[in-house]
N, C-alpha and C positions, 0 to 999 in steps of 0.2 A: 468493361474493364473493372468497374467497381464491384460488380457481382463476383468476379474472379478473385479480387483482392480479399474480400470478406469470406468467401465460401471455400477457397482452396485449403485453408487450415482445417475447416470442418471436414472436408473430404479426407484429408490426411488422418484426422482423428478417427473417422469411421473405418478407414482401411486398416490402420494399425490396431484399433480397438477390437474390430470384429474378425479380422483375418490375420491377426498377428501370429497366431500359431501356424497358420498355413504358409505365410510368406517368410516367417522366421525373423529373428532380431535384425539381421542385416537388411532384409527387405523393408522392415518397418522404419529403420533409420533412414534409408535412402529415399523412400517415398515421402515421408513427412518432411524431411529436410529439403528435398527438391521442390516440393509444393510451397514451402515457406520462402525459399529463395525467389521463386517466380513471383509470389505475392509481394516480396520486398522490392523487387525491380519495378513492378507495376506501381507500387506506392510512390517511388521516386518520380516516375512518369506523371502520376497524378499531381504530385507536389509541384512539379514544374508547370503543369498546365493550369492548375487552380491558383497557385500563389502568384505566378507571373502573367496570368492571363485572365480567365473568366472569373465570375463571381460565384454566388451560391447556386448550387444545382441540387434538385431534389429527384432522387431515383426511386420510383415506386417498385416495391417487391411484391406485396400482396396486401389485401385487406385483412385485418386481424380481429379487432373487437368492435362490435356495434351493439351498444346497449344504452338506449335512451339518448341523452346528450353526449355520452362518452363514445366518441368515434376515434379509434386508434388504427392507423395503418402501419404496416411494416415497411419502412422506407429509409433510405440513406440521405442524410443531409450532408452534402459535400461542399465545404468551403475551406478557407485557408487553415482554420483551426483543425478541421478534420484531416486535411492533407498532412499537416505537421505531425499529428498523432499517428497517422498511418505509417509515416516514415519511421517514427520512433519505435512503435510497437513491432512492426514487421522486420525492420533492420536488426534490432537487438534480438528478437526471437529467432530469426534465421541463423544468426551467429551463435546463439545459445544451442540451437539444434545441432549445428555443425560441431561445436565444442563438445557436446554431450556424447557424440560418437566415440571420442577418445576417452572422455572422463568416465563414462559408464560402461566401458567395454567388458568389464568383468561381471556386470550385474546380469543375472539370468532373466530378469523381468523387463528387459529393455523395450519390447513392444508396448507394454502398458505405460512405461515412463514416457515414451515419445508420443503416445496417444494423449496422455494427460497434458503434455506441453502444448500440443496443437489445439486441444480443447481450451486451454487457458488463453491462447492467442485469439482464437475465434470469439470467445466471450468478450475479450477486451475490444476487439474490432466491432462487435455488436454495440458496445457501449459508446465508442467514440464516433460511430457513424449514425447514432440514433437521431431520429427526427422528432422524437417526443419523449416525455418523461417516463412513460411506461416501458418503452423499448430500452431506454437507458437503464431502468431498474432491472430489466431482464438481463442485460449484460453485466450490470453491477452484481447481481446475485450469482451470475455465471462465474465470474472471476473469484467470488468467494468460495463457491463449490470447488473449482479447480485448485485453488490454493490449499483447501483442506485435503484434497487428494494428493497433492504434490508434497506438502509439508510432512504429511504422514505416509509418504511413499514406502519408507522402510518401517512397515507396521509391526515388525518384530521388536522394534525398540520402543519401550514404554515412554521414553522421553519424547520421541517423535510423535507418537499418538497423542500425548498430552499437549504438545505444542500445536498440533493440528486442531484439536478440540478448542484450545484457548483462542486461536485465531478466529475460528468459526463463531464462538460465543461472543467475544468482544466486538466483532464486526456486526453481530446481530443487534447490539445496543445502538450503534450508530445507524444501522439500517432501519431501525424502528423510527428514529427521528426523520430519516430521509423519506420513508413512506408517508409519515404524517405531513411532511412538507409537500409531497406530491398531492395528497388529498386536499390540502388547503389551497394549493395553486388551482386545482380543478374547481373548488368551490368559488374562488375569487374570479376566475377567468372563464369558467365553463368549458375548458378545453385543456388538454395536456400537450398539444402540438405546439412546437416553438413558433411556427409561423402565425399561429393564432394568439399566442401569449405576448410576444415581444412588442408588437405595435401598440398594445393597450396598457402597458405597464404604467406609463405616465398618467393615465386616468385614475389610478389607484393611489397616487402619492398623497399621503396624509389621511387616507381613508381608514376608519377604525374597523376592527374585527372583534365582535363580542365573544368572549371565551372565559369560562370559569367565573362569570359574574363581573368581569372587567372588560373595558374597551382597550384593545391593543392596536398598535400600528400594524396593519395587515401585512405590508411588505416586509417589515422588520421580523415579524413572527415567522413568516414563510421562509425568509432567508436564513434565519437562525436554525430552523428545523432542517432545512436542506444542508446547512453547514455541519450539523450534527452528523449527518451521514458521511460528509467529507472527513470529519475528525476521525471516525472509525476506520475508514478505508485507507486514509493517508497517514494513519498513526500519529495524530496530533496529541498534545499533552492531555492527560487523563485517560485517553483511549489508545495509548501507545504501547501498552504492555505486551501485546501479541507479537510485535515486530521482531524484537531480538530473539524470541524463542523460535521464530520461523527459521532460524539457522539450523534447526535439526534436520531439515530437508537436505537433499543433495545440493551441492554448491551451484550447479547450473540453475536450479530452482531459485536460489537466493538471488542470483543475478537477474533472472527474469522478473521476479516479484518486486525487487527493490530498485530496479533501474527503469523499466519501461512499462510495466503493466499495472498491477494492482494498486500500488501506493500512489501512482500518478493519477488515478481515477478521480480522487477528490479534487485535486488541483484543476483537472480538466473540467469537472462539473461546475465549479465556481466560475471558471472562465467562460464556459458555455452560457451560463445563466447570468453573465455580467449585466444584461439589461435590467434584471431584477435587483441584483445586489447594488448596482450603481445608484438606485433610488432608495436604498436602505442604509444610510450612513452609520446608524448604530450597529447594525450587523457587520459592516466593514470594520468598525472599530474593534469588535469582538474578534474578527478574523485576524486583525493585525496583532492584537495582544496575545492570542493563543499561538499564532505563528512564531512570534518573537520568543515567547516562553519555551516553546518546543525546541527552537534552535539552541537556546542557552542550556536548557536542561539536558538534552541529548549529548551536547558537546561535553558537559561536565562528566557525564557517566562514561563517555568514550575515553576519557583521560587515563583510566586505570584498568580497562578491560584487558584480559590476557589472551582470549580466544581471537584469532586473527579475523574470523568472520563476524564476530560480535562487534569488534571495533568499527568495521565498515558498515554494519547494520545501524549502529547508533549514529554514524556519520550520515546515513540516508535519512534517518529521522530528523536530524538537525537541518539538513539541506531542504527537506520538505517544509520545515518551518520558514526558511528563507522565501520559498515560493509563495507561501500564504501571506507573508508580510507584503510582498509585491502586490498580490491581489487585494489585500486589505487597504493599501494606500492608493488603489485605483490604477496602478500600472500593470494592467493585465498582460501586456506584451512582455514585460520583464519577467513576470512569473512563468509564462510559457517558454520564454527564452532559456531560463535556468532549467526548466524541465527538459528542454531539448538538449542542451549541452550536458546536463547531469546524466542523461541516459547513456551517453557515450563513455564518460570517464568513470561512472560508477559501475557500469557493466564491465569495464576494463579492470577495475580494482577487484571486483568479485571473481571474475574468471582468472585474474592473476593470482588471487588467493587460492583458488582451486588448483592452479598449476603448482603452487607451493605445497599445498596439502598432498597433491599427487606425488610430488618429488620426495616429500617427507613420509611417504607411506601412511597417509591418513592422520598425520599429526597436525593438530590445530593450535596448540599452545605455543605462543611466541617465546615463552621462557625456555622452550626446548628446541629452539632454532638458532639462528646466528651464523654468520659467515657464508650464506648461501649464494652470494653474488657470483662467485667464481665457479660454482657448480651449475647454476641455472641462470646464465647471463641474460638470455633473451627475456625470461620472465622478470628478472630484476629491472631491465630497461623498461619494459611495459609498465611495471608498477611505479617506476620513477615518473613516467609520463602521466599516469593516472593521478599520482600524488601532486605533481606540479599543477595539473588542471584543477584538482579539488581545492587546493590551497589558494588558488588565484594568482599563480605566477604570471607576470605580464606576458601576453602573447598567447597563452593557452586558453582553452574554452571557458573555464570557470572564471577567469579574470574578467571577461567582458560581462558575463551574465550576473555573477554574484556582486560585483562592484556596482552594476546598474541598480540592483535591489537596495544596496546600502545607501547609494546616492538618492534614490527615490524616497527612502524612509526619512532622510534628512530634509529633502525638498518639501515633504508634506507636513513638516512640523507646524508651519503657519496655520494650516487648516485642520490638521489632525490632532494638534495639541499634545497632551500627555502620551497618548498611545503611540504616536509617531516618534516622540523623543525616547520613550521606553524602548521601542523597536530598534532605533538607530544605535543606542548604547549597547543593547544586548547582542545585536548582530555583529558589531565590531569586536566585542569581547569573544563571541563565539567564533569569529574568524581566527583570532589568535589561538584559541583552544583547538580548532580544527587543524591548524598548521602543526600544533604540538603533537596531537595524537596521531596524525597522519605520518609525520616523520618519525615519531616513536615506533610506529609499526614497521616502517622501512628499516630503521636502524637495528631494531631487535631481530628482524627477520634476515636481513641481508648483510649486515656489517658485524664487526667484532669477531670474537673467537667462537667457533662452533660449540653449541651446547646440546648436541644430539649424539646418538651412539652411546658410547660408554662414558662420555663427558658428564660432569656433574650437571644436573638439570636445574637451570635457572636460578642459581644462588645469588645472582647479582640484581635480581628484580625485586621491586618493592613488595610484590605480593607475598614472597616468602618471608620477608622481614616482618610483615604484619600478619602472617599466617592466614592470608586470604585464599584459602584453597577451594573456596566454593565456586571459583571460575576456572576449574581445571578443564583441560581440553576435552572436547567431545569428538569422538572418532566419527568421521563422516560415514563409515560403513558399519558402525556398531561394534567395532572390535577395539581391543585395548590399543591406545595410541602411544604409550611411552616406551622408551628403551630400545628403539630400533637402531640397529648398528649398520644399516645399509647406507651406502653412499648415495646422496641425493642425485637425481638425474633429471635432465630436461624433458619436458613433455613432448609428445609426438606432434607432427606438423598440423594434424587436424585440430589440435587444441591451440597451437601457436598462431595459426592463420587468423582466427577471430581476434586474438590479442593484437595482431598487427593492424587489422582493419579498424578496430576500436581505438587504437592509438592514434591513427590518422584523424578520426573524429574528435578525439580529445584535444588534439593540437589545433585543428583548422576550423572546427564548427563554430567557434565563437567569432573569430575574425571574419569569416566568410558571410555570416548572417546577421551581424550586429545591427547593420543599418536597416534591415527589414523588421527586426523585432523591437528595437528601441531607438532607431535613428530616423533619418529624413524620409526613408521609403516606407515608413510604418503604414500610413493611410493607403497608399497604393497597394501594398502587399496584403494587408488584412481586410481591406474593404469594409464589409459590414459584419465580419466574423466576430470581432470584439467590439463591445459598445463602451464608449466613454462619453459622459455627459458634457454639456456645453461649458460647465464650470470646472471641468477636469483638465487642468493644464500641467499635469505631472510630467508629461514627456518633455515639455519645454523647460519646466523648472529644474528637472534633474540635471540638465546640462549647464545650469548656471550656479551650482553649489560652489562654496569656497574650495580653494585648492587643498586645504588641509583635510576636507571631507573626502576628496578624490583619493588622496594618498593614505588615508587612515586604514583601509583594508590591506594595503601593501605593507604598512608599518606593522600591523598586527601579524601578518604572515611572517615577516622577518623575525619578530620577537618569538613567535612560536617555534620557528625553525631553530633559532639560536638556543633556546632553552632545551629543545629535544636533543640537539647535538651535544650540548654541554652535559646533559644528564645521562645520555645513553652511549656516547662515544668517548668524550673527554674524561668524564668522571662517573663511570657506571655505578659507583658506590652511593651516589647521592640519592637515587630513588628509594632505596631501602631505608636509608637514614631518615628521609622525610616521612615515609610511611610509618616508621617506628615512632617518630616524634609526634605524629598526628593520627593516632589509630582510629579515633572516632570519625574524623573527616574521611579518612581512607575507606573505612567500612561503610560509611554512608554512601559514598560514591560507588564503591564496588557492588553494593547491594541495591543500586539503582534507585536511590532515595527511598527505599523500602516500600515502593508502591505495591509490589506483589504481596508483601506481608500485610499491608493496610487493606488491600482489596480482599485478601483471604479472610481477614478479621471481620470486615464490614459486610461482605456479600457471600463468600463461599461457605464459611462456617454456619451462618444463620440459615442458608438454603439447605445445607446438609442436615442441620438440626430439625428444620421443618419437615423435610422429607422423611427423616427417621421417626419423627413424632407421628406423622400421618400413617406411616407404615406400622409402627408398633401399637399405637393407641387407636388410630382410626380403623385400620384394616385388621390388625391382629386382635385387639381387645374388643372393639365394638362389633365389627362385622362377623368375625370368626369366633369370638370368645364370650360375648355378652349373653347372659342367660344360661339355661342348661346346655344347649348345644351351639349357641351363637345366633345372631340375627339372621345370618344367611340360611341357617337350617330352618328357622321359622318361616322365612320367605318361601323356601322350597315346600314346606308342609302346606302353606296356604295355596300355593300354586297347584299342588297335587289335588287339593279339594276342589278348586275352581275348574280344573281340567275335567273332573268327573261330570260337570254339567254339560260337557260337550259329548252328548250321547251318539250323535251321528244319525238320529232318526229325524226325518223331515217334518213329521207332525209335531215333534217337540219344539222345533224352531218356529213353525207356523203358529203354535199356541203362544209362544213367548212374544212373537210379533203382534198377535192379536191383543194381548194384554197391554203391550206398549201403546198401540193405537187407541185402545179404550181409555187408558190413562191420559193420553194427550188430548183426546176429545173432551174428557171430563174437565181437565185443567182449563181448556179454552172456554168452555161454557161457564165455568165458575168465575173466571177472571172477567169475562164480558158482562156477566150479570152483576 
């Protein structure tokens, strides 16, 4: 069964990729989607068997690498954490495949698109089923490759190509740290297999590792290097810049990357390596601080974005910060719980946004929308459910998982000190901002007077008041997106069915599974899949926090909703006046804290200058231009003279060898004498 779960998407990729022209677009869609649906159904079967039954199972596929002490097998590690990720990845991916049949129906390159989607899914499955760090790195790089192919799928668009390149390069920075972490783990443990590493982690507690002339805590350095990889893949603060630009890809790609696959890889990796991180408290503190900073930073930027997909993208970045805070304070179950629920409602929001873009003829700027609820009621209802789940409305999925993280941050203050206090405050503030920008998106898109067709475009929004036109809509198919006069229409059933199924997950996933992730059934459900030290009592402490802590996320949600309603329904003139009154702050947020400009100044321009210098001075002046005809010409002359020594006559070569032997014998006799 596990072989089928992992390899069916690979088979779909090979069929659509190699025989797409033979079977045609429709055949490619049907084959890849059908195989993903089968894989998703089997994943739920595995989830029921592993989570509520057996423990850890190892499935050998093949021997892979054997080099000295390095022994690497290709094997599946199947435990509860694996089963949860299989459900998340395959469920969302199968629904994205189904949705793409409708969304991409006009694209002539559908076989290639569906092949890439299946390749993406296979790479993620390789990652989450990995039995060792090398196999995990293989899947890790596989999702990086697939993301590059999918973000730049419309390669005729320069912005899509630039976004794909940016995602690839920024992730290489994190992957460099991840690879160094793998090397260090091998040096420390003599193995990269989890079964060989985890039982011996306790033996290295407090042990030093000599590096760069200093002695460092070995487990701390290893954990920080591994977390560097997670920062890149999961778009944490400082390595987050690729994530919003990934919106240049087709909307189904955005849903797959941001909900279930690539960005969750870092969270999964830290949870999988919880036996190492649990013994590295300094590293966990760094994880907590980075996660809280990411949650706050991304929420501030999401407040003012006008592209409907970019708002949801920054929401993803913020929610990933929540997950890392949970991991940092030692509540690994809560982090994976939020990953689980987030997959449903974030995929729902992205696919719902795709339905809006489809209805608006590829318009993405919310300033050119409005009043869509009566034209696309099913999509509006789905987006409402996704928004309620994201903002943490009681009873919906996000309410249980996000509140558990905030309560865990407060419960860890006694042991975590400043980092936990910092995280708790920023997460509550981010919850208020999440509610605000989520309802702002809903109100600007579905409520109020229509601002599409021949209506005036977006003159009530703050972006126009502050002349913030750098966030104009990006057309999802590379065409001009403004000025359509067509009446919006509801999407076909093949796009609405995934919305309905994801809506069910966004409503029920939290309540149905809360006891297994953060409740009384935690130990029975997770068994040994997640490791918590004997001094880690976070699961008990989080249920004993004061009532005001329990209600703080709800209060933040209500405040955010009230502000959004007041500013975008009751008094739509307020946003423009606020932006005009605070132009510096507005531009600071609109330009994403100017991280792109800073990185361009610090890294991109110096790299371009160095490349241009080596080209003009090194290659052009020294190699091609130095001297009468350049160094390269002199090298050619010398080579031609040396070649003349190669006469082709055997007696010439024998004579040269004889001279060499005579010289060698002479040197030997003289040195011995």
